[in-house]
N, C-alpha and C positions, 0 to 999 in steps of 0.2 A: 504494500500499500504505500502511496506517495505521502511523504510527510506533509502535514498541514491541510490535507484534503479530508474534510469531515462532513461535507454537505454536498449532496447531489441536488441541484435546484429542481430538476424534474421530479425526482422522488419526494422532495420536500413539499412540492406543490400538490403532488398526488396525496400525500399524507393528509393535507387539509381537505381535499376533495372526497376521498374514498379510502378509508383506512384498510378496508379489506383488500382492495387492489394494491395499496401500498405494501401491505403485508405479503401478498403474493409476489410482488416484484422484488421485494427485499429477500425473500427466501430464494427466489430464482438467482439473484445475484450472489447470495451466499453459497448456494450449491455450486455455481459456476466459478466460485472463488474470485469473483469480480469485486474485490474489496475497495478498489479505487472509485467505484461509483455507488457506494452505499450512501444512504442518508444517516450518518452515524449519530447525529444529534437526536433524531427521533428514535433510532434504533436503541440507543442508550436509555432514553426516557421509557420506552416500552419494556425493556428488560427490567429496569428498576420497578416499574409499575407491576409487573408480573410477581416479583417477590413480595411487594407490599400487599398485593391482592391475596396471596396465599396466607400470609400472616393474618390479615383481616378475616378471611374465611374461617380460619381455625378459631379465632376469638368469637366470631359471630355464631358458629355452630355450637361452641361451648356454651354460649349465653342461652341459646334455645334449649339445649340439653339440660343445663342446670335449672332453668326456670321450670321445665316440666318435671324434672326429678323433685324439685322443691314442692311443686304442686301436688305430685302423687304421694309424696312422703308426708306432708303437713296439712293439706287442704282436705277436709273431710266432705268430699262431694263424690260419692261412689259412682254416680251416673257419668262423671267426667273421667273416671280412671282409664277406661278403655282408650279414649282419645289421647289422653296424656301419654299412656304407654306406647301407643302407636307413633306419636311424635318422638318419644325417647328412642324407639327402635330406628326410626328413619334418620335421626340425627347421629346415632351411633354408627349406622352403616355409612353415612356420608363422611363421618370423621375417619372411619377405617380407610375409605377410598382416598381421602385427602392425605392421610399419614403414609399410605402405600405409595402415592404419587410423589410426595415430597417428604421423604424420611427425616430430613433435617428439622422439620417442625417438631419432631419428638423432643428435640433439645430446647424448644421454646414452650414446652408444655406447662411447666410450673408458672412461668411468667404469664402465659396466656390464661391459664386457669384463674390466677389471682385477679386479673383484669376482668375476665368473664364473670367470676363469682360476685365482684362488686356490683357490676351492672345487673346481673340476674337477680340478686337479692333486692336491689333497689326497685326493680320492676315488679317483682312479686309482692313486695310489701305495699306498693302502691296499689296493685290490683286487689290484694286481700289485706286490707289494713287491720283487720281484727285477728289475723292468724299470727301466732308467735313463731316466726321463722328463726332459726339459730343464727347468730352473728357470724359464725364460722362453719365451713363445711365439716360435718362431724363424721363423715364416712371416709373411706379410702379414696384418695384423690389421684392415685397413679392411673396411668393410661388403661392398663388391662381391666382393672375392676370398674372404672368409670364407663368403659365401653361394653362391659359384659354383665355386671352384677345387677340383679334385681334387688335393690337395697330395701324395698318395701316388704319383702317376704320374710 
């Protein structure tokens, strides 16, 4: 790659017009090893965004999982148990898929759990103000139990 070339004006314009076509053109240039004609500024931006997106998805799915675990464990509405358990299973499956696709997220589990817990607890307390939810998660917070254990049994 020539030094100082970081922007392909045609690809940069395409990025603003149609990101799907930009992506396809960028992939074609990468496969052809045509590094001199890449739109590096947008490519860097997109790669950074991908990592951020994966981290946000981990926290987002943990929030939903924890909210529904809290509801299932502490809210005495048996007619809602089935729906909450269905959501728990769905989020667990999606988290397994995410962790398989991006194993490095396992190293972010504790930090992500802490953030997700704060948000999930705030949300369920607002939704069910008369329910006494614990201030801290009082079950196993490791990946395997959180993705597999039915804590309510």
